C-alpha positions, 0 to 999 in steps of 0.5 A, a space after each residue: 948586559 954581557 949577553 947583549 949582541 950589537 950589530 952596526 950593519 945588516 947585510 941582506 943576502 945576495 940574490 941569485 941572478 936566475 931564481 933556482 926554480 927557473 933554472 931547474 925548469 929551463 934545464 928540464 925543458 932543454 933535457 926534454 927537447 934533447 930527448 925528443 930530438 933523439 927519439 925522432 932521430 931514428 924515425 927521421 933516419 928510417 924515412 930518409 933511408 926509404 927515400 934513398 931507395 927510391 932516389 937510387 932506383 931513379 939514379 939520382 945523386 941526391 940524398 938526405 943526410 940525417 945526423 945529430 950534433 950536440 943533442 940536436 938533429 939536423 937534415 941536409 940535402 947532399 949529392 953523393 959520388 959513385 962510391 956513396 960518399 958525400 961530394 957536395 952539400 946542396 942545402 943545410 939544416 932543412 926543416 922537418 916540414 921541408 923534409 916531410 914535403 920532399 918525402 911526399 914528393 918522392 913517394 908520389 914519384 914527383 922527384 926532389 925539387 928545391 930552390 937553390 937561389 933563395 
């Protein structure tokens, strides 16, 4: 019986904490989200620029700051100084819905209203 192999102990294979398919799926979703944010960034920046024209005509110091950070798009409401530089941030990371609402108010000549006490 020299061809016989004996095993005293069987060690099961180590299980992954996250199944490989789930990890790939999650990575794919994150990548898709980042691509969507990047695609929308240009549209949001253009919309903010149009609003800036109206705000500037009305001598408003308020502007929208649209920027990307780590693949995410953020929109802030800021006050600019005479040189066009950001002097103060009034509201950080507003939602796309809030941004759209304020753009509609500006286009309709109602101005830019937001509650700073909340």
